[in-house]
C-alpha positions in Angstrom: -17.4 -39.5 5.5 -21.3 -41.0 5.5 -22.3 -42.2 8.9 -23.2 -45.8 9.2 -26.6 -46.4 9.9 -27.3 -49.8 12.1 -30.3 -51.3 10.7 -30.6 -54.7 11.9 -27.2 -56.6 12.9 -24.0 -55.4 14.7 -22.6 -57.9 12.2 -23.8 -55.7 9.2 -22.0 -52.2 11.3 -19.1 -54.2 11.5 -18.5 -54.9 7.6 -19.5 -52.0 6.5 -17.5 -49.6 9.2 -14.4 -51.5 8.1 -14.5 -52.2 4.9 -11.2 -52.1 3.1 -11.2 -48.2 0.9 -9.3 -48.8 -2.2 -5.9 -46.7 -3.1 -5.9 -44.8 -6.2 -3.6 -45.9 -8.7 -0.1 -44.0 -8.8 -0.4 -43.9 -12.9 -3.6 -42.7 -13.1 -3.0 -39.9 -10.6 0.5 -38.7 -12.2 -1.8 -38.9 -15.5 -4.7 -36.6 -14.1 -7.0 -39.6 -14.7 -10.3 -39.7 -11.9 -11.6 -43.1 -11.6 -15.1 -43.9 -12.9 -18.2 -42.7 -11.2 -16.0 -40.7 -8.9 -17.8 -37.7 -10.3 -20.9 -36.6 -11.3 -21.4 -33.8 -13.9 -23.7 -30.9 -12.5 -26.2 -29.1 -14.1 -25.1 -25.3 -15.4 -27.8 -22.7 -15.6 -27.6 -21.3 -19.4 -30.5 -18.6 -18.7 -33.8 -18.0 -17.0 -36.4 -17.4 -19.2 -39.0 -15.9 -16.4 -39.3 -16.6 -12.9 -40.8 -20.2 -13.1 -38.8 -21.6 -16.0 -34.9 -21.9 -16.2 -32.5 -23.4 -18.9 -30.2 -25.9 -17.6 -27.3 -27.8 -19.7 -27.1 -31.2 -18.2 -27.6 -34.7 -18.4 -30.7 -36.3 -17.6 -29.4 -39.7 -17.4 -25.8 -40.7 -16.4 -25.4 -42.2 -20.0 -27.5 -39.4 -21.7 -25.8 -36.6 -23.4 -25.5 -33.1 -22.2 -28.5 -31.1 -23.6 -30.3 -27.9 -22.7 -33.1 -28.5 -20.9 -36.4 -26.3 -19.9 -36.9 -26.8 -16.3 -40.3 -25.8 -15.2 -40.5 -24.9 -11.7 -44.1 -25.5 -10.8 -44.4 -28.8 -13.2 -41.0 -30.0 -12.0 -40.4 -31.0 -15.4 -37.8 -31.3 -18.2 -38.6 -30.3 -21.7 -35.2 -30.3 -24.6 -35.3 -27.1 -25.6 -33.3 -24.3 -28.2 -33.4 -21.7 -25.9 -30.1 -20.5 -24.5 -28.1 -21.1 -28.1 -29.2 -17.6 -29.6 -26.5 -15.0 -30.0 -27.5 -12.3 -27.4 -25.6 -9.0 -26.1 -23.1 -9.2 -23.2 -24.5 -7.1 -20.3 -22.7 -5.1 -17.4 -19.0 -4.4 -16.8 -19.0 -3.9 -13.0 -22.5 -2.1 -12.5 -21.4 0.6 -14.7 -24.4 0.6 -16.5 -25.2 -1.0 -20.0 -22.2 -1.7 -22.4 -22.6 -2.5 -26.2 -21.0 -5.7 -27.2 -19.6 -6.9 -30.6 -22.7 -9.2 -30.6 -26.1 -7.8 -30.1 -29.9 -8.6 -31.0 -28.5 -11.6 -33.5 -26.0 -9.1 -35.1 -22.5 -9.7 -35.4 -19.5 -7.6 -36.2 -15.8 -9.0 -36.1 -12.5 -8.3 -37.5 -11.2 -10.9 -40.2 -7.8 -10.1 -42.2 -7.3 -6.5 -39.9 -11.0 -5.5 -41.8 -14.5 -5.3 -40.0 -17.4 -7.6 -41.2 -20.9 -7.5 -40.0 -23.2 -10.5 -40.1 -26.7 -10.3 -40.0 -29.8 -13.1 -41.0 -27.1 -15.0 -42.4 -25.2 -12.9 -44.9 -22.0 -11.4 -44.2 -21.1 -7.6 -45.3 -17.7 -6.0 -45.5 -17.5 -3.0 -43.7 -14.1 -1.5 -44.3 -11.1 -2.5 -46.8 -7.6 -1.0 -46.0 -4.5 -2.0 -44.6 -5.3 -0.7 -41.2 -6.3 -2.6 -38.2 -9.8 -1.8 -36.8 -9.7 -2.5 -32.9 -12.5 -3.0 -30.5 -15.6 -2.9 -32.7 -18.5 -1.9 -30.7 -22.2 -1.8 -31.5 -24.4 1.4 -30.6 -27.1 0.5 -28.3 -29.8 0.5 -31.2 -27.3 -1.4 -33.5 -27.6 0.9 -36.0 -24.0 1.8 -35.7 -20.5 0.3 -34.8 -17.8 2.3 -33.4 -14.1 1.6 -33.1 -10.5 2.6 -33.3 -7.8 2.7 -35.9 -4.5 3.9 -35.9 -5.3 5.9 -32.5 -8.2 7.7 -34.0 -11.9 6.8 -32.9 -14.3 5.8 -36.0 -18.0 4.9 -36.5 -19.7 3.3 -39.4 -23.5 4.0 -40.2 -24.7 0.3 -40.8 -27.7 1.7 -42.8 -25.7 3.8 -45.2 -22.2 2.0 -44.9 -20.7 5.5 -44.3 -17.4 5.5 -42.5 -17.0 8.5 -40.2 -13.3 9.6 -38.7 -14.1 11.0 -35.5 -10.6 12.3 -34.4 -7.9 13.0 -36.3 -5.1 13.7 -34.3 -4.1 10.0 -33.3 -0.5 9.2 -33.6 2.0 7.1 -31.6 1.3 9.2 -28.2 -1.7 10.7 -28.8 -4.7 7.9 -28.3 -8.4 8.5 -29.1 -10.6 5.9 -27.5 -7.8 3.6 -27.2 -6.3 3.1 -23.6 -2.9 4.0 -22.5 -1.1 1.0 -20.6 -1.7 2.0 -17.2 -5.5 2.4 -17.6 -5.7 -0.6 -19.4 -3.8 -3.0 -16.9 -5.1 -0.9 -13.4 -8.0 0.9 -13.9 -10.2 -0.2 -17.1 -9.1 -3.8 -16.8 -7.9 -6.4 -19.3 -11.2 -7.5 -20.1 -11.7 -4.2 -22.2 -9.0 -4.8 -24.3 -7.6 -1.2 -24.3 -11.3 0.0 -24.9 -11.6 3.7 -23.9 -14.9 4.8 -25.6 -18.7 4.6 -24.5 -22.0 4.9 -26.3 -24.6 6.8 -24.9 -28.0 4.8 -24.2 -30.0 7.0 -27.0 -26.7 6.0 -29.7 -26.3 9.6 -30.9 -23.0 10.1 -28.5 -20.0 8.6 -28.1 -18.0 9.5 -25.3 -14.3 8.6 -25.4 -11.0 9.1 -23.6 -7.9 11.0 -25.4 -4.7 10.3 -24.1 -1.1 12.3 -24.6 1.2 9.9 -23.2 4.5 11.9 -25.0 5.6 12.8 -21.6 5.4 9.2 -20.0 8.5 7.1 -19.7 9.4 4.6 -22.7 10.2 1.0 -21.4 12.2 -1.3 -23.3 11.4 -5.3 -24.0 13.8 -7.0 -25.6 12.4 -9.6 -28.1 15.1 -12.1 -28.9 13.4 -13.6 -32.4 15.4 -13.6 -35.8 18.8 -12.5 -36.5 18.6 -9.3 -34.7 16.1 -9.1 -32.5 14.1 -5.9 -31.8 12.8 -3.9 -29.0 9.2 -3.4 -28.3 8.5 -0.3 -26.4 6.0 0.6 -24.1 4.7 4.0 -22.1 5.2 2.5 -18.6 5.1 5.2 -15.4 6.6 3.7 -12.8 6.3 4.8 -9.3 6.7 8.3 -8.9 7.0 8.6 -13.0 4.7 11.1 -15.1 1.6 9.9 -16.0 -0.5 10.2 -19.3 -2.4 13.4 -19.7 -6.3 12.4 -19.9 -9.4 14.4 -21.0 -13.2 13.2 -21.6 -14.5 14.1 -24.6 -18.1 13.5 -26.7 -18.4 13.2 -30.1 -21.7 13.3 -32.4 -22.1 9.3 -34.1 -22.2 11.3 -37.8 -19.3 13.6 -36.8 -18.4 16.9 -35.6 -16.8 18.8 -33.3 -15.7 17.2 -30.1 -17.1 18.7 -26.5 -14.6 18.3 -23.9 -15.7 17.7 -20.1 -14.8 20.6 -17.8 -11.3 19.3 -16.7 -7.7 20.5 -16.8 -5.9 18.0 -18.1 -2.5 18.9 -16.8 -3.5 18.4 -13.4 -2.0 15.0 -11.8 -5.1 12.9 -11.5 -7.1 9.7 -12.5 -10.3 8.9 -14.4 -12.4 5.7 -13.9 -14.4 3.9 -15.8 -17.7 6.1 -16.7 -21.5 5.1 -17.0 -24.2 6.7 -18.2 -27.5 7.8 -16.1 -30.7 9.9 -18.4 -27.7 10.3 -21.1 -25.7 12.1 -19.0 -22.1 10.7 -18.5 -21.2 10.2 -15.0 -17.5 10.0 -14.4 -15.2 8.8 -11.6 -12.3 11.4 -10.5 -9.6 10.6 -8.4 -6.3 12.6 -6.9 -2.7 11.2 -7.7 -2.7 9.9 -4.1 -5.8 8.2 -4.5 -7.6 9.1 -1.4 -10.0 11.2 -2.7 -12.8 10.3 -5.3 -15.6 12.3 -6.7 -18.0 11.3 -8.9 -19.3 13.8 -11.7 -22.6 14.1 -13.8 -21.1 15.4 -16.9 -23.3 17.2 -19.4 -22.6 15.8 -22.5 -23.5 19.4 -24.6 -21.4 21.6 -22.8 -19.1 19.9 -20.7 -20.1 21.2 -17.6 -19.9 19.0 -14.6 -21.6 18.7 -10.9 -20.5 16.5 -7.9 -22.9 13.8 -7.5 -20.6 11.6 -5.1 -17.6 12.5 -3.1 -15.5 10.2 -0.8 -12.0 10.4 1.2 -10.1 7.9 3.2 -6.7 8.3 5.5 -5.3 5.5 3.2 -6.8 5.1 0.0 -10.0 4.3 -2.4 -10.1 1.6 -5.0 -10.8 3.5 -8.5 -11.6 0.5 -10.5 -14.7 -0.8 -9.7 -14.1 -4.6 -8.3 -16.7 -4.9 -5.9 -19.1 -5.1 -8.8 -21.1 -2.1 -9.0 -19.7 1.2 -7.1 -23.1 2.8 -8.4 -26.6 1.1 -8.5 -29.4 3.6 -10.0 -33.1 2.9 -9.0 -35.9 3.7 -11.5 -37.7 6.7 -12.2 -34.6 8.8 -10.9 -35.7 7.9 -7.4 -31.8 8.3 -6.1 -28.9 5.4 -6.2 -27.1 3.0 -4.1 -23.7 3.0 -3.6 -21.1 0.8 -2.2 -18.1 2.0 0.0 -15.8 0.4 2.2 -15.1 3.8 4.3 -16.3 2.0 7.3 -13.7 -0.5 6.9 -16.1 -2.9 5.7 -17.4 -2.7 2.6 -21.6 -1.7 2.6 -24.4 -0.2 0.6 -25.7 2.9 1.3 -28.8 4.8 -0.3 -28.7 8.1 -2.0 -31.4 10.7 -3.0 -30.9 11.7 -6.7 -29.1 14.7 -6.2 -26.3 12.6 -4.4 -27.7 13.8 -1.0 -27.2 10.9 1.9 -30.2 9.4 2.6 -29.2 6.4 5.0 -27.0 3.3 5.7 -28.5 -0.2 4.2 -26.0 -2.4 5.5 -23.1 -2.6 8.4 -21.2 -4.4 10.6 -18.0 -6.2 10.6 -18.9 -8.6 7.0 -17.5 -7.4 3.5 -20.7 -6.7 0.7 -19.3 -8.2 -2.7 -22.0 -7.3 -4.9 -25.5 -6.5 -5.5 -27.6 -9.4 -7.3 -31.1 -7.8 -7.8 -32.9 -4.6 -6.4 -36.7 -5.1 -6.0 -38.0 -1.7 -6.1 -41.6 -2.5 -5.3 -40.7 -4.2 -1.9 -37.6 -1.8 -1.3 -35.6 -5.2 -1.2 -32.1 -5.6 -2.1 -30.4 -8.9 -2.7 -26.7 -9.2 -2.3 -23.8 -11.4 -1.8 -21.1 -10.8 1.2 -18.5 -13.0 2.7 -20.3 -14.7 5.0 -20.9 -13.0 8.4 -20.3 -16.1 9.7 -17.3 -17.5 8.1 -15.3 -15.0 5.9 -13.8 -17.9 4.0 -17.6 -18.3 2.4 -20.2 -16.3 0.4 -23.7 -16.3 1.0 -26.6 -14.6 -0.5 -28.6 -12.1 1.8 -31.8 -9.8 1.5 -32.4 -6.2 3.3 -34.7 -3.6 3.1 -34.0 -0.5 1.7 -33.6 0.9 5.5 -31.5 -1.4 6.6 -34.0 -3.7 8.1 -34.8 -7.4 8.1 -31.2 -8.8 7.0 -31.5 -12.2 6.4 -29.3 -14.9 4.9 -31.1 -17.0 2.2 -28.5 -19.4 1.1 -28.2 -22.7 4.0 -25.7 -24.6 6.0 -22.1 -24.3 6.6 -21.2 -24.0 2.8 -19.7 -21.8 0.3 -22.3 -20.5 -1.9 -19.9 -20.3 -4.7 -22.6 -19.7 -7.8 -25.5 -18.0 -7.4 -28.0 -17.5 -10.0 -31.6 -15.3 -9.3 -34.4 -15.4 -11.5 -35.6 -12.2 -13.3 -37.0 -11.1 -9.7 -35.6 -13.0 -7.1 -38.7 -15.3 -6.9 -36.3 -17.9 -7.0 -32.4 -18.6 -7.0 -30.1 -21.5 -8.0 -26.8 -22.2 -5.7 -24.1 -24.1 -6.8 -22.3 -24.7 -3.2 -19.8 -26.7 -1.2 -16.9 -26.8 1.4 -13.7 -28.3 1.8 -15.3 -31.4 3.3 -18.1 -31.4 0.8 -18.2 -31.9 -3.1 -20.3 -29.6 -5.3 -23.7 -29.7 -5.0 -26.6 -27.5 -7.1 -29.7 -26.4 -5.6 -33.0 -24.7 -6.1 -34.2 -22.2 -3.5 -37.1 -19.9 -3.2 -36.7 -16.1 -2.1 -37.7 -17.0 1.5 -34.5 -19.5 1.5 -36.7 -22.8 1.5 -34.9 -25.5 -0.5 -37.3 -26.1 -3.1 -35.5 -28.7 -5.0 -32.3 -30.6 -5.0 -30.7 -30.3 -9.0 -27.6 -32.4 -8.4 -24.8 -33.8 -6.5 -21.2 -33.9 -8.1 -20.0 -37.0 -5.6 -20.7 -39.9 -7.5 -20.9 -43.4 -6.3 -17.5 -44.5 -6.0 -16.1 -41.6 -4.0 -16.6 -43.0 -0.9 -14.8 -46.3 -1.9 -11.8 -44.6 -2.0 -8.9 -43.7 0.7 -8.7 -40.0 0.2 -6.4 -37.4 2.0 -8.3 -35.1 4.2 -8.8 -31.3 3.0 -10.0 -28.6 5.4 -10.0 -25.2 6.5 -8.4 -24.2 9.6 -7.7 -21.0 11.4 -4.6 -19.9 13.2 -4.5 -16.8 15.4 -1.9 -14.1 14.2 0.9 -13.1 16.4 -0.8 -10.2 17.8 -4.5 -11.9 18.5 -6.2 -9.9 16.4 -7.2 -12.2 13.7 -7.9 -15.6 13.2 -6.0 -16.1 9.5 -7.3 -18.7 7.6 -5.6 -21.9 5.7 -6.8 -24.5 3.6 -4.6 -27.4 4.0 -4.6 -30.9 2.4 -2.5 -33.5 4.9 -0.3 -36.2 3.8 -2.1 -39.6 3.4 -2.2 -41.4 6.4 -1.1 -38.9 7.9 1.3 -39.5 11.2 1.8 -37.2 14.0 4.9 -38.5 14.7 6.7 -37.7 11.6 7.9 -34.5 10.0 6.2 -33.6 6.8 7.6 -31.1 4.1 5.4 -28.1 3.6 4.2 -26.7 0.3 2.9 -23.2 0.8 0.7 -21.5 -2.0 0.2 -17.8 -1.9 -0.7 -14.7 -3.9 -0.5 -12.1 -0.9 -1.8 -9.2 -2.8 -4.4 -6.6 -1.0 -7.5 -7.8 -0.9 -6.7 -10.6 -3.2 -7.1 -13.6 -0.7 -7.2 -17.1 -2.4 -8.4 -19.2 0.7 -12.3 -20.0 0.2 -13.9 -23.0 2.3 -14.1 -24.8 -1.2 -13.8 -28.5 -2.1 -10.5 -28.8 -4.1 -10.0 -32.5 -4.9 -7.8 -33.1 -7.4 -5.4 -35.9 -9.1 -2.5 -34.1 -8.4 -3.4 -32.7 -5.1 -4.0 -36.1 -4.1 -0.6 -37.8 -5.1 1.4 -35.2 -3.6 -0.4 -36.3 -0.5 0.7 -39.9 -1.1 3.9 -38.7 -1.4 3.9 -37.1 1.9 3.5 -33.3 1.3 1.8 -31.1 3.4 0.1 -29.1 0.8 -1.4 -25.4 2.1 -2.7 -21.9 1.3 -2.1 -19.1 3.4 -3.9 -15.9 3.5 -3.0 -13.1 5.6 -4.8 -10.2 7.3 -4.9 -8.0 4.6 -6.4 -10.3 2.1 -10.0 -9.6 2.2 -11.2 -12.0 4.9 -11.3 -9.1 7.3 -12.4 -6.2 5.5 -10.7 -2.5 4.4 -9.9 -2.8 8.2 -7.7 -5.6 7.5 -6.1 -4.5 4.0 -5.3 -1.0 5.6 -2.4 -2.5 7.4 -0.5 -2.4 4.3 -0.7 1.4 3.5 2.6 2.7 3.1 4.3 -0.8 4.2 4.0 -3.5 1.4 5.4 -7.0 2.1 5.6 -6.4 6.4 2.3 -7.8 7.7 1.7 -9.9 4.8 5.1 -12.0 6.0 4.4 -11.4 9.6 1.1 -13.6 9.2 2.9 -15.8 7.0 5.3 -16.7 9.4 3.0 -17.2 12.3 1.0 -19.4 10.0 4.1 -21.5 9.3 5.7 -21.6 12.9 2.1 -23.0 13.7 2.2 -26.0 11.2 6.3 -26.7 12.4 4.8 -26.5 16.0 1.3 -28.5 15.8 1.1 -29.7 12.2 3.8 -32.2 11.5 6.0 -29.7 9.2 9.5 -30.2 9.0 11.6 -26.8 9.9 13.9 -27.9 7.3 11.3 -27.8 4.5 9.1 -24.8 4.3 8.6 -24.0 0.5 6.6 -21.1 -0.6 5.7 -20.4 -4.0 3.8 -17.8 -6.0 3.5 -15.6 -9.1 3.5 -12.0 -9.8 2.7 -10.4 -6.2 2.9 -14.0 -5.0 6.4 -14.2 -6.7 7.3 -10.8 -4.4 6.3 -12.7 -1.4 8.5 -15.8 -2.1 11.4 -13.4 -2.5 10.6 -11.7 0.5 10.3 -14.9 2.2 13.7 -16.3 1.3 15.2 -12.9 2.1 13.6 -11.2 5.0 11.9 -14.3 6.1 14.4 -16.6 6.1 14.4 -17.2 9.8 11.3 -19.4 8.8 11.1 -20.2 5.0 13.9 -22.6 3.4 13.0 -22.9 -0.4 10.9 -20.8 -2.2 9.8 -20.5 -6.4 9.1 -17.2 -7.5 7.6 -16.4 -10.9 7.4 -12.8 -12.4 8.2 -11.5 -9.2 8.4 -7.4 -7.9 11.4 -7.4 -6.2 11.1 -3.6 -5.7 8.3 -1.2 -5.6 10.1 1.4 -7.5 10.2 -0.6 -10.5 6.2 -1.3 -10.9 3.4 0.7 -12.4 2.2 4.2 -10.6 -1.4 3.5 -10.0 -0.9 0.3 -8.3 1.9 0.8 -6.3 1.3 4.4 -5.4 -2.6 3.2 -4.3 -0.8 1.4 -1.3 2.6 3.1 -1.2 2.0 6.9 -2.1 4.8 8.8 -4.3 8.4 7.5 -3.5 9.5 11.1 -2.5 6.5 10.8 0.3 7.7 7.2 1.4 11.3 6.6 1.3 11.4 4.4 4.2 8.4 2.3 2.9 9.9 1.9 -0.3 13.1 0.9 1.2 12.1 -1.7 4.0 9.8 -3.4 1.1 12.2 -4.0 -1.4 13.5 -7.8 -1.5 16.9 -5.8 -2.1 17.4 -4.2 1.1 17.6 -7.9 2.8 19.7 -10.1 0.4 22.3 -10.4 3.1 19.7 -12.6 5.3 19.2 -15.0 2.2 19.6 -18.5 2.7 18.2 -21.8 1.5 17.3 -22.3 -2.0 15.2 -19.6 -4.4 13.9 -20.7 -7.6 13.4 -17.6 -9.9 11.5 -17.5 -13.0 10.4 -14.5 -15.4 9.4 -14.5 -19.2 11.6 -12.0 -21.4 9.1 -10.2 -22.4 6.8 -9.7 -19.2 5.0 -5.9 -20.1 3.7 -6.0 -16.8 6.1 -7.0 -14.2 9.2 -6.4 -16.0 12.1 -9.1 -16.5 14.2 -6.1 -14.8 12.8 -7.1 -11.2 14.4 -10.3 -11.3 17.7 -9.1 -12.8 18.1 -6.7 -10.2 17.5 -9.3 -7.5 19.8 -11.9 -9.6 22.7 -8.9 -9.5 22.3 -8.0 -5.8 22.6 -11.7 -5.1 25.5 -12.7 -7.2 27.2 -9.6 -5.4 26.4 -11.1 -2.0 27.9 -14.6 -3.4 24.3 -16.4 -2.7 23.4 -19.5 -4.9 19.9 -19.8 -6.6 18.2 -20.8 -9.5 17.1 -19.2 -12.3 15.1 -19.6 -15.5 14.0 -17.6 -18.3 11.0 -18.2 -20.6 11.7 -16.5 -24.5 8.7 -14.6 -25.2 7.2 -15.2 -22.1 4.7 -12.0 -20.9 3.2 -12.3 -17.3 3.0 -16.0 -17.6 3.3 -17.9 -21.0 -0.1 -20.1 -21.3 0.2 -19.0 -24.9 3.4 -21.4 -25.0 2.4 -24.5 -24.5 5.6 -26.3 -24.9 7.5 -23.8 -22.4 4.3 -23.7 -19.7 4.9 -27.4 -19.8 8.7 -26.9 -18.9 7.4 -24.2 -16.2 5.1 -26.9 -14.5 7.9 -29.2 -15.0 10.6 -27.3 -13.3 8.3 -26.9 -10.4 7.6 -30.5 -9.9 11.4 -31.2 -10.2 12.3 -28.7 -7.8 9.7 -30.2 -5.5 11.0 -33.5 -5.4 14.8 -32.8 -5.2 14.5 -30.3 -2.5 11.2 -31.7 -0.2 10.7 -34.9 -1.2 14.4 -35.7 -1.5 13.6 -38.2 -4.5 13.5 -38.8 -8.2 10.4 -37.6 -9.9 8.2 -40.7 -10.7 7.3 -41.9 -14.3 4.7 -40.3 -15.8 4.3 -37.1 -13.6 6.4 -34.7 -15.6 4.7 -33.3 -19.0 
């Protein structure tokens, strides 16, 4: 609420302060409509041209069209521009060096009808013409070649001559060259890679690739019910304790020839991370099966020999995938590199010499660095983002010297700076920021943290005229007194402290995967449920990322326990202090959130009364090797932990109402999880709700009608059990 300023008379103050606010129209809210002039559109940063010019996509006037404008910082002028519309190549993945996308320097390569086509200077050229599907076409850095996989073999095409070269020849159903085995795609390389497992050298002469033998990996059958007879989709899926694929890394010339293999024993129980190039040598992360020892090797591409350039061990685990946004960042002229590690219990920056010897810590303390944004080697200054030292539910931009001195917060206020764009040499940055009480704004700031210009405010003229439910970030002390756990709550409209309200808790719950940030989160749906008298809240536990690796380590060999202890403590706080009805405490989530929801209605059923669980893990024996063993170790080494983390162990404690939902073709969390839980519940004579989504994977956004059905299913559950009244007209999709 804005402050009322008394200008001349008390009468003016009275009329402003007690002016009647408007209620939202229910029909508009159920249809997802937002009142006119409630929000303003914000500018969007398209690209920086240089330190003084940036292209913004925006409206200059409220009634004008959205266009690209070149903003001149010194002059303060806007000029319509075509800059920013040209085709450019994507940059980096996770800080691991330059990548070579399918669009580069105005050239594009793409698939059409299972063949490759090359588009350049307005001319389309067909590159392949056969029945087999080419996958992941990727330019060489000089854009003279394209590499891709076909039938699990690696190929290249010389764009100047049109010659296609088959670089490997042993591809088969279980031998994959340059195409990732499922567990690598899902857990190590990441879904955005689309199974790509080959990497161009910076000089465009060599392709590094991973060779997978997955013949020893158990096959998991997934039933597709389409057609008269249906069919089985078989995936090589290693569950906890199973044999993983055998992997080796090779190097081959772009024009073909013999593969040089990196000096590893592929029979060893090991993992290889996403590699990256440095001085035309490949830096390759290696990890043992227990995932507590990480070594990065520099591989000589002509001999396959290796030398250690980075080595780290931890008592619990190390993340192999580069989720922090740049584990290794090289300095120019072979001066060394900056590494990120959470070995201290918090993710921080460390300076190393070129030979891998340690030089000094750059950052330290109980806060989490989330990524390097720019390294100014002239001034030896690093610009980085971190979960705020002041508030773990916010992101801020900081600068610090290489030697760790002069740590400075550059962003401002009690806000979450969720989107930050730096100019090419960090002379300026543009931040989009908000908090739970403040709609998003966008501002230009200089490298000293001084605000140069406000660029936009999403708050429209009409927003203050409406009666809105309050959303706020609160902190709740854990039962052991060690952590102030964050919750983002939207209170019922016109909240009455003498009433009791049903509560809907949205969670995910996975390790270092929190969902609670100090963000503006108003929506028509949230506002409507607030009018209906529902407490809507998101919880994060001690291992969600707010409290660094120190907090996440609680989950080691013990998934489920600490998450549930903290969720129960938070729910009890709302029952005691926040007006929550102890008979209507509903928890909902998908995937790991589904696991937590099932666990809450069994192990945590002394607090939680209702649950909606989608795509749930119900026993960690049933999930994949790499993810599960990272936290739980091998089943043979942690039998008790696997037992106590299983939902099935606590079926006797089940009470309340649990809605179980699963896609029939989920190739990530197999429907087997829900089926085994259902069988256990049936054996104990327990009642529950269950819904299948035929053809659904791990979610089913590609099946819009069934996705709508799923949304309606949850809405009906909320009204039947929490609000105890019919679903309003127009709310169902």
